[in-house]
py3Dmol code that shows the C-alpha trace and the ligand (Angstrom):
import py3Dmol

protein = """\
ATOM      1  CA  UNK A   1       0.000   0.000   0.000  1.00  0.00           C
ATOM      2  CA  UNK A   2       1.440   3.383  -0.977  1.00  0.00           C
ATOM      3  CA  UNK A   3       0.930   6.845   0.471  1.00  0.00           C
ATOM      4  CA  UNK A   4      -1.374   7.567  -2.499  1.00  0.00           C
ATOM      5  CA  UNK A   5      -3.774   4.898  -1.260  1.00  0.00           C
ATOM      6  CA  UNK A   6      -3.835   6.277   2.288  1.00  0.00           C
ATOM      7  CA  UNK A   7      -4.014  10.012   1.820  1.00  0.00           C
ATOM      8  CA  UNK A   8      -6.419  12.273  -0.018  1.00  0.00           C
ATOM      9  CA  UNK A   9      -4.850  14.217  -2.879  1.00  0.00           C
ATOM     10  CA  UNK A  10      -4.782  17.563  -0.992  1.00  0.00           C
ATOM     11  CA  UNK A  11      -2.669  15.976   1.775  1.00  0.00           C
ATOM     12  CA  UNK A  12      -0.128  14.117  -0.370  1.00  0.00           C
ATOM     13  CA  UNK A  13       2.502  16.838  -0.155  1.00  0.00           C
ATOM     14  CA  UNK A  14       1.995  17.322   3.599  1.00  0.00           C
ATOM     15  CA  UNK A  15       2.119  13.537   4.056  1.00  0.00           C
ATOM     16  CA  UNK A  16       5.519  13.308   2.365  1.00  0.00           C
ATOM     17  CA  UNK A  17       6.802  16.256   4.417  1.00  0.00           C
ATOM     18  CA  UNK A  18       5.491  14.546   7.577  1.00  0.00           C
ATOM     19  CA  UNK A  19       7.338  11.331   6.721  1.00  0.00           C
ATOM     20  CA  UNK A  20      10.560  13.194   5.889  1.00  0.00           C
ATOM     21  CA  UNK A  21      10.451  15.079   9.207  1.00  0.00           C
ATOM     22  CA  UNK A  22       9.782  11.832  11.094  1.00  0.00           C
ATOM     23  CA  UNK A  23      12.818  10.170   9.511  1.00  0.00           C
ATOM     24  CA  UNK A  24      15.087  13.171  10.053  1.00  0.00           C
ATOM     25  CA  UNK A  25      14.084  14.278  13.558  1.00  0.00           C
ATOM     26  CA  UNK A  26      12.551  11.142  15.060  1.00  0.00           C
ATOM     27  CA  UNK A  27       9.042  12.598  15.588  1.00  0.00           C
ATOM     28  CA  UNK A  28       6.324  14.411  13.621  1.00  0.00           C
ATOM     29  CA  UNK A  29       2.739  15.558  14.080  1.00  0.00           C
ATOM     30  CA  UNK A  30       0.494  16.684  11.196  1.00  0.00           C
ATOM     31  CA  UNK A  31      -3.167  17.091  10.291  1.00  0.00           C
ATOM     32  CA  UNK A  32      -3.725  14.953   7.200  1.00  0.00           C
ATOM     33  CA  UNK A  33      -6.806  14.038   5.140  1.00  0.00           C
ATOM     34  CA  UNK A  34      -7.109  10.270   4.978  1.00  0.00           C
ATOM     35  CA  UNK A  35      -9.077   8.251   2.410  1.00  0.00           C
ATOM     36  CA  UNK A  36     -11.544   6.108   4.344  1.00  0.00           C
ATOM     37  CA  UNK A  37     -12.455   2.730   2.889  1.00  0.00           C
ATOM     38  CA  UNK A  38     -16.119   3.812   2.690  1.00  0.00           C
ATOM     39  CA  UNK A  39     -15.036   6.403   0.090  1.00  0.00           C
ATOM     40  CA  UNK A  40     -15.236   9.494   2.305  1.00  0.00           C
ATOM     41  CA  UNK A  41     -12.251  11.535   3.558  1.00  0.00           C
ATOM     42  CA  UNK A  42     -11.476  12.040   7.235  1.00  0.00           C
ATOM     43  CA  UNK A  43      -9.066  14.490   8.783  1.00  0.00           C
ATOM     44  CA  UNK A  44      -6.676  12.903  11.251  1.00  0.00           C
ATOM     45  CA  UNK A  45      -4.064  14.331  13.560  1.00  0.00           C
ATOM     46  CA  UNK A  46      -1.204  11.903  13.015  1.00  0.00           C
ATOM     47  CA  UNK A  47       1.550  11.801  15.645  1.00  0.00           C
ATOM     48  CA  UNK A  48       4.432   9.438  15.048  1.00  0.00           C
ATOM     49  CA  UNK A  49       7.768   8.597  16.657  1.00  0.00           C
ATOM     50  CA  UNK A  50      10.574   6.669  15.069  1.00  0.00           C
ATOM     51  CA  UNK A  51      11.594   3.643  17.177  1.00  0.00           C
ATOM     52  CA  UNK A  52      14.290   2.339  14.819  1.00  0.00           C
ATOM     53  CA  UNK A  53      15.179   2.488  11.118  1.00  0.00           C
ATOM     54  CA  UNK A  54      12.384   0.027  10.376  1.00  0.00           C
ATOM     55  CA  UNK A  55       9.852   0.653  13.180  1.00  0.00           C
ATOM     56  CA  UNK A  56       7.556   3.601  13.746  1.00  0.00           C
ATOM     57  CA  UNK A  57       4.904   4.087  16.438  1.00  0.00           C
ATOM     58  CA  UNK A  58       1.956   6.261  15.418  1.00  0.00           C
ATOM     59  CA  UNK A  59      -1.283   7.610  16.907  1.00  0.00           C
ATOM     60  CA  UNK A  60      -4.242   9.009  14.992  1.00  0.00           C
ATOM     61  CA  UNK A  61      -7.089  11.177  16.203  1.00  0.00           C
ATOM     62  CA  UNK A  62     -10.141  11.908  14.063  1.00  0.00           C
ATOM     63  CA  UNK A  63     -10.603  15.691  13.929  1.00  0.00           C
ATOM     64  CA  UNK A  64     -12.966  15.838  10.918  1.00  0.00           C
ATOM     65  CA  UNK A  65     -15.765  17.578  12.885  1.00  0.00           C
ATOM     66  CA  UNK A  66     -13.389  20.252  14.184  1.00  0.00           C
ATOM     67  CA  UNK A  67     -11.982  20.889  10.700  1.00  0.00           C
ATOM     68  CA  UNK A  68     -15.472  21.229   9.260  1.00  0.00           C
ATOM     69  CA  UNK A  69     -16.439  23.664  12.034  1.00  0.00           C
ATOM     70  CA  UNK A  70     -13.285  25.707  11.297  1.00  0.00           C
ATOM     71  CA  UNK A  71     -14.171  25.778   7.599  1.00  0.00           C
ATOM     72  CA  UNK A  72     -17.696  27.004   8.355  1.00  0.00           C
ATOM     73  CA  UNK A  73     -16.282  29.718  10.642  1.00  0.00           C
ATOM     74  CA  UNK A  74     -13.864  30.803   7.923  1.00  0.00           C
ATOM     75  CA  UNK A  75     -16.722  31.044   5.428  1.00  0.00           C
ATOM     76  CA  UNK A  76     -18.819  33.055   7.900  1.00  0.00           C
ATOM     77  CA  UNK A  77     -15.930  35.481   8.456  1.00  0.00           C
ATOM     78  CA  UNK A  78     -15.418  35.765   4.713  1.00  0.00           C
ATOM     79  CA  UNK A  79     -19.074  36.641   4.146  1.00  0.00           C
ATOM     80  CA  UNK A  80     -18.968  39.173   7.022  1.00  0.00           C
ATOM     81  CA  UNK A  81     -15.974  40.820   5.352  1.00  0.00           C
ATOM     82  CA  UNK A  82     -17.757  40.839   2.004  1.00  0.00           C
ATOM     83  CA  UNK A  83     -20.863  42.352   3.607  1.00  0.00           C
ATOM     84  CA  UNK A  84     -18.771  45.124   5.199  1.00  0.00           C
ATOM     85  CA  UNK A  85     -17.050  45.805   1.860  1.00  0.00           C
ATOM     86  CA  UNK A  86     -20.425  46.070   0.119  1.00  0.00           C
ATOM     87  CA  UNK A  87     -21.729  48.435   2.823  1.00  0.00           C
ATOM     88  CA  UNK A  88     -18.682  50.670   2.509  1.00  0.00           C
ATOM     89  CA  UNK A  89     -18.936  50.679  -1.276  1.00  0.00           C
ATOM     90  CA  UNK A  90     -22.570  51.834  -0.994  1.00  0.00           C
ATOM     91  CA  UNK A  91     -21.545  54.642   1.371  1.00  0.00           C
ATOM     92  CA  UNK A  92     -18.767  55.738  -1.012  1.00  0.00           C
ATOM     93  CA  UNK A  93     -21.255  55.808  -3.903  1.00  0.00           C
ATOM     94  CA  UNK A  94     -23.711  57.854  -1.809  1.00  0.00           C
ATOM     95  CA  UNK A  95     -21.061  60.495  -1.094  1.00  0.00           C
ATOM     96  CA  UNK A  96     -19.889  60.397  -4.708  1.00  0.00           C
ATOM     97  CA  UNK A  97     -23.401  61.005  -6.034  1.00  0.00           C
ATOM     98  CA  UNK A  98     -23.969  64.051  -3.841  1.00  0.00           C
ATOM     99  CA  UNK A  99     -20.514  65.521  -3.489  1.00  0.00           C
ATOM    100  CA  UNK A 100     -17.795  64.367  -5.949  1.00  0.00           C
ATOM    101  CA  UNK A 101     -15.315  66.771  -4.326  1.00  0.00           C
ATOM    102  CA  UNK A 102     -15.538  65.011  -0.939  1.00  0.00           C
ATOM    103  CA  UNK A 103     -15.450  61.613  -2.674  1.00  0.00           C
ATOM    104  CA  UNK A 104     -12.109  62.455  -4.347  1.00  0.00           C
ATOM    105  CA  UNK A 105     -10.742  63.863  -1.084  1.00  0.00           C
ATOM    106  CA  UNK A 106     -11.663  60.676   0.789  1.00  0.00           C
ATOM    107  CA  UNK A 107     -10.041  58.426  -1.846  1.00  0.00           C
ATOM    108  CA  UNK A 108      -6.752  60.318  -1.835  1.00  0.00           C
ATOM    109  CA  UNK A 109      -6.745  60.575   1.964  1.00  0.00           C
ATOM    110  CA  UNK A 110      -7.378  56.834   2.250  1.00  0.00           C
ATOM    111  CA  UNK A 111      -4.511  55.994  -0.080  1.00  0.00           C
ATOM    112  CA  UNK A 112      -2.083  58.181   1.858  1.00  0.00           C
ATOM    113  CA  UNK A 113      -3.347  56.738   5.164  1.00  0.00           C
ATOM    114  CA  UNK A 114      -2.683  53.227   3.869  1.00  0.00           C
ATOM    115  CA  UNK A 115       0.826  54.252   2.775  1.00  0.00           C
ATOM    116  CA  UNK A 116       1.627  55.877   6.151  1.00  0.00           C
ATOM    117  CA  UNK A 117       0.270  52.948   8.164  1.00  0.00           C
ATOM    118  CA  UNK A 118       2.385  50.600   6.050  1.00  0.00           C
ATOM    119  CA  UNK A 119       5.449  52.846   6.440  1.00  0.00           C
ATOM    120  CA  UNK A 120       4.923  52.801  10.225  1.00  0.00           C
ATOM    121  CA  UNK A 121       4.887  48.994  10.191  1.00  0.00           C
ATOM    122  CA  UNK A 122       1.352  48.592  11.521  1.00  0.00           C
ATOM    123  CA  UNK A 123      -0.208  45.120  11.256  1.00  0.00           C
ATOM    124  CA  UNK A 124      -2.225  44.308   8.115  1.00  0.00           C
ATOM    125  CA  UNK A 125      -5.526  44.167   9.990  1.00  0.00           C
ATOM    126  CA  UNK A 126      -5.030  47.749  11.272  1.00  0.00           C
ATOM    127  CA  UNK A 127      -3.953  48.958   7.801  1.00  0.00           C
ATOM    128  CA  UNK A 128      -7.212  47.584   6.341  1.00  0.00           C
ATOM    129  CA  UNK A 129      -9.210  49.378   9.056  1.00  0.00           C
ATOM    130  CA  UNK A 130      -7.424  52.701   8.499  1.00  0.00           C
ATOM    131  CA  UNK A 131      -7.887  52.514   4.753  1.00  0.00           C
ATOM    132  CA  UNK A 132     -11.565  51.664   4.948  1.00  0.00           C
ATOM    133  CA  UNK A 133     -12.388  54.247   7.649  1.00  0.00           C
ATOM    134  CA  UNK A 134     -10.474  56.910   5.696  1.00  0.00           C
ATOM    135  CA  UNK A 135     -12.386  56.152   2.503  1.00  0.00           C
ATOM    136  CA  UNK A 136     -15.631  57.227   4.214  1.00  0.00           C
ATOM    137  CA  UNK A 137     -14.335  59.544   6.960  1.00  0.00           C
ATOM    138  CA  UNK A 138     -16.474  62.514   5.854  1.00  0.00           C
ATOM    139  CA  UNK A 139     -19.662  60.464   5.436  1.00  0.00           C
ATOM    140  CA  UNK A 140     -21.279  62.702   8.092  1.00  0.00           C
ATOM    141  CA  UNK A 141     -21.189  65.573   5.584  1.00  0.00           C
ATOM    142  CA  UNK A 142     -24.168  63.924   3.857  1.00  0.00           C
ATOM    143  CA  UNK A 143     -26.332  65.610   6.479  1.00  0.00           C
ATOM    144  CA  UNK A 144     -24.892  69.107   5.914  1.00  0.00           C
ATOM    145  CA  UNK A 145     -26.617  71.400   3.386  1.00  0.00           C
ATOM    146  CA  UNK A 146     -24.778  71.333   0.051  1.00  0.00           C
ATOM    147  CA  UNK A 147     -24.750  75.156  -0.098  1.00  0.00           C
ATOM    148  CA  UNK A 148     -22.597  75.259   3.039  1.00  0.00           C
ATOM    149  CA  UNK A 149     -20.235  72.540   1.827  1.00  0.00           C
ATOM    150  CA  UNK A 150     -19.577  74.261  -1.476  1.00  0.00           C
ATOM    151  CA  UNK A 151     -19.740  77.852  -0.271  1.00  0.00           C
ATOM    152  CA  UNK A 152     -17.035  79.790  -2.106  1.00  0.00           C
ATOM    153  CA  UNK A 153     -16.665  82.401   0.674  1.00  0.00           C
ATOM    154  CA  UNK A 154     -15.643  82.250   4.342  1.00  0.00           C
ATOM    155  CA  UNK A 155     -18.076  80.352   6.583  1.00  0.00           C
ATOM    156  CA  UNK A 156     -19.938  82.040   9.413  1.00  0.00           C
ATOM    157  CA  UNK A 157     -19.461  80.716  12.943  1.00  0.00           C
ATOM    158  CA  UNK A 158     -22.821  78.925  12.851  1.00  0.00           C
ATOM    159  CA  UNK A 159     -22.031  77.331   9.481  1.00  0.00           C
ATOM    160  CA  UNK A 160     -18.659  76.176  10.751  1.00  0.00           C
ATOM    161  CA  UNK A 161     -20.174  74.650  13.879  1.00  0.00           C
ATOM    162  CA  UNK A 162     -22.616  72.760  11.635  1.00  0.00           C
ATOM    163  CA  UNK A 163     -19.718  71.391   9.578  1.00  0.00           C
ATOM    164  CA  UNK A 164     -17.927  70.348  12.762  1.00  0.00           C
ATOM    165  CA  UNK A 165     -20.858  68.067  13.531  1.00  0.00           C
ATOM    166  CA  UNK A 166     -19.866  65.753  10.654  1.00  0.00           C
ATOM    167  CA  UNK A 167     -17.493  63.569  12.675  1.00  0.00           C
ATOM    168  CA  UNK A 168     -20.185  62.833  15.289  1.00  0.00           C
ATOM    169  CA  UNK A 169     -22.804  62.218  12.589  1.00  0.00           C
ATOM    170  CA  UNK A 170     -20.367  59.895  10.791  1.00  0.00           C
ATOM    171  CA  UNK A 171     -20.045  57.966  14.045  1.00  0.00           C
ATOM    172  CA  UNK A 172     -23.827  57.725  14.374  1.00  0.00           C
ATOM    173  CA  UNK A 173     -24.130  56.396  10.792  1.00  0.00           C
ATOM    174  CA  UNK A 174     -21.402  53.774  11.250  1.00  0.00           C
ATOM    175  CA  UNK A 175     -21.869  52.670  14.845  1.00  0.00           C
ATOM    176  CA  UNK A 176     -24.361  49.941  13.937  1.00  0.00           C
ATOM    177  CA  UNK A 177     -22.197  48.397  11.209  1.00  0.00           C
ATOM    178  CA  UNK A 178     -20.740  45.109  12.422  1.00  0.00           C
ATOM    179  CA  UNK A 179     -17.143  44.914  11.283  1.00  0.00           C
ATOM    180  CA  UNK A 180     -13.747  43.686  12.443  1.00  0.00           C
ATOM    181  CA  UNK A 181     -12.539  47.330  12.709  1.00  0.00           C
ATOM    182  CA  UNK A 182     -13.348  50.362  14.872  1.00  0.00           C
ATOM    183  CA  UNK A 183     -14.661  52.276  11.852  1.00  0.00           C
ATOM    184  CA  UNK A 184     -17.204  54.421  13.715  1.00  0.00           C
ATOM    185  CA  UNK A 185     -14.737  55.389  16.450  1.00  0.00           C
ATOM    186  CA  UNK A 186     -11.920  56.232  13.994  1.00  0.00           C
ATOM    187  CA  UNK A 187     -14.288  58.556  12.120  1.00  0.00           C
ATOM    188  CA  UNK A 188     -15.525  60.100  15.390  1.00  0.00           C
ATOM    189  CA  UNK A 189     -11.926  60.994  16.308  1.00  0.00           C
ATOM    190  CA  UNK A 190     -10.484  62.205  13.008  1.00  0.00           C
ATOM    191  CA  UNK A 191     -10.536  65.909  13.966  1.00  0.00           C
ATOM    192  CA  UNK A 192      -9.065  65.405  17.446  1.00  0.00           C
ATOM    193  CA  UNK A 193      -5.565  66.815  18.024  1.00  0.00           C
ATOM    194  CA  UNK A 194      -2.707  65.503  20.192  1.00  0.00           C
ATOM    195  CA  UNK A 195      -2.821  68.497  22.595  1.00  0.00           C
ATOM    196  CA  UNK A 196      -6.591  68.274  23.115  1.00  0.00           C
ATOM    197  CA  UNK A 197      -7.396  71.258  20.906  1.00  0.00           C
ATOM    198  CA  UNK A 198      -9.427  69.234  18.379  1.00  0.00           C
ATOM    199  CA  UNK A 199     -13.122  68.357  18.262  1.00  0.00           C
ATOM    200  CA  UNK A 200     -15.696  67.098  19.145  1.00  0.00           C
ATOM    201  CA  UNK A 201     -14.498  65.634  22.474  1.00  0.00           C
ATOM    202  CA  UNK A 202     -11.098  67.329  22.976  1.00  0.00           C
ATOM    203  CA  UNK A 203      -9.364  63.962  23.274  1.00  0.00           C
ATOM    204  CA  UNK A 204      -5.603  64.021  23.905  1.00  0.00           C
ATOM    205  CA  UNK A 205      -2.535  61.893  23.006  1.00  0.00           C
ATOM    206  CA  UNK A 206      -3.132  58.200  23.606  1.00  0.00           C
ATOM    207  CA  UNK A 207      -6.852  58.757  24.081  1.00  0.00           C
ATOM    208  CA  UNK A 208      -6.934  59.078  20.288  1.00  0.00           C
ATOM    209  CA  UNK A 209      -6.706  55.823  18.328  1.00  0.00           C
ATOM    210  CA  UNK A 210      -3.543  55.517  16.218  1.00  0.00           C
ATOM    211  CA  UNK A 211      -5.808  54.991  13.189  1.00  0.00           C
ATOM    212  CA  UNK A 212      -7.452  58.381  13.826  1.00  0.00           C
ATOM    213  CA  UNK A 213      -4.081  60.083  14.428  1.00  0.00           C
ATOM    214  CA  UNK A 214      -2.848  58.845  11.037  1.00  0.00           C
ATOM    215  CA  UNK A 215      -6.108  59.865   9.364  1.00  0.00           C
ATOM    216  CA  UNK A 216      -5.848  63.360  10.886  1.00  0.00           C
ATOM    217  CA  UNK A 217      -2.425  63.895   9.296  1.00  0.00           C
ATOM    218  CA  UNK A 218      -3.592  62.634   5.886  1.00  0.00           C
ATOM    219  CA  UNK A 219      -6.799  64.686   6.022  1.00  0.00           C
ATOM    220  CA  UNK A 220      -4.831  67.910   6.602  1.00  0.00           C
ATOM    221  CA  UNK A 221      -2.162  67.169   4.003  1.00  0.00           C
ATOM    222  CA  UNK A 222      -4.660  66.197   1.298  1.00  0.00           C
ATOM    223  CA  UNK A 223      -6.940  69.166   2.042  1.00  0.00           C
ATOM    224  CA  UNK A 224      -4.114  71.712   1.904  1.00  0.00           C
ATOM    225  CA  UNK A 225      -2.615  70.179  -1.224  1.00  0.00           C
ATOM    226  CA  UNK A 226      -5.952  70.201  -3.106  1.00  0.00           C
ATOM    227  CA  UNK A 227      -8.227  72.878  -4.457  1.00  0.00           C
ATOM    228  CA  UNK A 228     -11.121  73.842  -2.195  1.00  0.00           C
ATOM    229  CA  UNK A 229     -14.298  75.655  -3.198  1.00  0.00           C
ATOM    230  CA  UNK A 230     -13.046  78.755  -1.354  1.00  0.00           C
ATOM    231  CA  UNK A 231      -9.329  78.720  -2.299  1.00  0.00           C
ATOM    232  CA  UNK A 232      -6.830  77.221  -4.764  1.00  0.00           C
ATOM    233  CA  UNK A 233      -4.395  74.504  -3.713  1.00  0.00           C
ATOM    234  CA  UNK A 234      -1.743  75.639  -1.229  1.00  0.00           C
ATOM    235  CA  UNK A 235       0.681  73.049  -2.611  1.00  0.00           C
ATOM    236  CA  UNK A 236       2.157  69.929  -1.072  1.00  0.00           C
ATOM    237  CA  UNK A 237       5.183  71.751   0.390  1.00  0.00           C
ATOM    238  CA  UNK A 238       2.956  74.063   2.452  1.00  0.00           C
ATOM    239  CA  UNK A 239       0.974  71.030   3.628  1.00  0.00           C
ATOM    240  CA  UNK A 240       4.136  69.236   4.731  1.00  0.00           C
ATOM    241  CA  UNK A 241       5.398  72.374   6.506  1.00  0.00           C
ATOM    242  CA  UNK A 242       2.120  72.522   8.440  1.00  0.00           C
ATOM    243  CA  UNK A 243       2.441  68.993   9.819  1.00  0.00           C
ATOM    244  CA  UNK A 244       6.182  69.407  10.450  1.00  0.00           C
ATOM    245  CA  UNK A 245       5.625  72.634  12.393  1.00  0.00           C
ATOM    246  CA  UNK A 246       2.938  71.040  14.562  1.00  0.00           C
ATOM    247  CA  UNK A 247       4.583  67.637  14.919  1.00  0.00           C
ATOM    248  CA  UNK A 248       3.897  66.371  18.445  1.00  0.00           C
ATOM    249  CA  UNK A 249       1.571  69.243  19.408  1.00  0.00           C
ATOM    250  CA  UNK A 250      -1.321  68.802  16.981  1.00  0.00           C
ATOM    251  CA  UNK A 251      -0.198  65.724  15.071  1.00  0.00           C
ATOM    252  CA  UNK A 252       1.231  62.333  16.013  1.00  0.00           C
ATOM    253  CA  UNK A 253       5.027  62.349  15.653  1.00  0.00           C
ATOM    254  CA  UNK A 254       5.254  58.856  14.126  1.00  0.00           C
ATOM    255  CA  UNK A 255       2.555  59.603  11.546  1.00  0.00           C
ATOM    256  CA  UNK A 256       4.167  62.950  10.640  1.00  0.00           C
ATOM    257  CA  UNK A 257       7.623  61.390  10.271  1.00  0.00           C
ATOM    258  CA  UNK A 258       6.261  58.589   8.077  1.00  0.00           C
ATOM    259  CA  UNK A 259       4.358  61.096   5.941  1.00  0.00           C
ATOM    260  CA  UNK A 260       7.424  63.320   5.445  1.00  0.00           C
ATOM    261  CA  UNK A 261       9.546  60.300   4.545  1.00  0.00           C
ATOM    262  CA  UNK A 262       6.997  59.158   1.978  1.00  0.00           C
ATOM    263  CA  UNK A 263       6.799  62.510   0.196  1.00  0.00           C
ATOM    264  CA  UNK A 264      10.384  63.702   0.566  1.00  0.00           C
ATOM    265  CA  UNK A 265      12.390  60.491   0.305  1.00  0.00           C
ATOM    266  CA  UNK A 266      10.118  57.921  -1.313  1.00  0.00           C
ATOM    267  CA  UNK A 267       8.502  60.247  -3.869  1.00  0.00           C
ATOM    268  CA  UNK A 268       4.942  59.412  -2.883  1.00  0.00           C
ATOM    269  CA  UNK A 269       2.341  61.279  -4.938  1.00  0.00           C
ATOM    270  CA  UNK A 270      -1.411  61.282  -4.484  1.00  0.00           C
ATOM    271  CA  UNK A 271      -2.079  60.582  -8.155  1.00  0.00           C
ATOM    272  CA  UNK A 272       0.432  57.781  -8.254  1.00  0.00           C
ATOM    273  CA  UNK A 273      -1.263  56.042  -5.334  1.00  0.00           C
ATOM    274  CA  UNK A 274      -4.621  56.217  -7.050  1.00  0.00           C
ATOM    275  CA  UNK A 275      -3.332  54.961 -10.390  1.00  0.00           C
ATOM    276  CA  UNK A 276      -2.294  51.791  -8.604  1.00  0.00           C
ATOM    277  CA  UNK A 277      -5.992  51.056  -8.125  1.00  0.00           C
ATOM    278  CA  UNK A 278      -6.919  51.809 -11.714  1.00  0.00           C
ATOM    279  CA  UNK A 279      -9.949  54.074 -11.878  1.00  0.00           C
ATOM    280  CA  UNK A 280     -10.036  55.727  -8.435  1.00  0.00           C
ATOM    281  CA  UNK A 281     -13.820  55.566  -8.351  1.00  0.00           C
ATOM    282  CA  UNK A 282     -14.030  51.843  -8.961  1.00  0.00           C
ATOM    283  CA  UNK A 283     -12.988  48.827  -6.950  1.00  0.00           C
ATOM    284  CA  UNK A 284     -11.452  51.015  -4.308  1.00  0.00           C
ATOM    285  CA  UNK A 285     -12.218  48.755  -1.399  1.00  0.00           C
ATOM    286  CA  UNK A 286      -9.410  46.232  -1.183  1.00  0.00           C
ATOM    287  CA  UNK A 287      -9.967  42.528  -1.037  1.00  0.00           C
ATOM    288  CA  UNK A 288      -9.788  42.279   2.714  1.00  0.00           C
ATOM    289  CA  UNK A 289      -7.238  39.802   3.995  1.00  0.00           C
ATOM    290  CA  UNK A 290      -8.584  36.738   5.763  1.00  0.00           C
ATOM    291  CA  UNK A 291      -7.348  35.537   9.160  1.00  0.00           C
TER     292      UNK A 291
END
"""
ligand_1 = """\
1
FE2
Fe -13.495 65.585 8.291
"""
view = py3Dmol.view(width=600, height=400)
view.addModel(protein, "pdb")
view.setStyle({"model": 0}, {"cartoon": {"style": "trace"}})
view.addModel(ligand_1, "xyz")
view.setStyle({"model": 1}, {"stick": {}})
view.zoomTo()
view.show()
């Protein structure tokens, strides 16, 4: 009887590796799919020790039920991720339909946030969360009258206080969305500042999530570097000077340093980042990594 008769096709490679390890080290444990004589496959944990060159002692435990439960859990997680992606895509389209300016701002901000989080060495799961939250961070502006959002002149105090409501409203919109990330909270905090001078809750330093601290830097840089209804672009250099000048007081030092490195040493450009995704208005939400 050969290994081909014992093991299912998907476990043949693992089976050979198991045998090699057993011969070389004297012991091996692997989960392998075994062909049962009734025609079905069973997953077994196979533990073996080498007694001599010709004798091996092995134990098997049937773990088929556990494997199937793990598979079902993986599929459930996958569909939860897909559902979140679809929800976010709908929110992006809603903003796009009403306010293309904000939609473009969110896309560019999200791409820079992803680049900074990667530059800072954050784990993949956090990078996904930052990118997704950033892509809808101004969703709360849906509730603000369009005339105020696109007003070409200076805003009155009342108008400005209405605009400031958008981070709280964004939180309210997102707080019911089940997702593996703190999307609602990141959006709630994206106008907070390290010294407590931000809004709406005057959070300080570590009270602000790292995701929101990164988003704050990107939001400022993208806004200053882009045209606004009430002023032309101030240019990327001015934007970088702003974060450099307020590094540690308003903005997170690590996020500022990573941002400066990206633009000044690694030649990051907003447009370049978006080209990587093809059409910036399509397929923006990344395929979210599984566990
Ligand atoms: Fe905002």
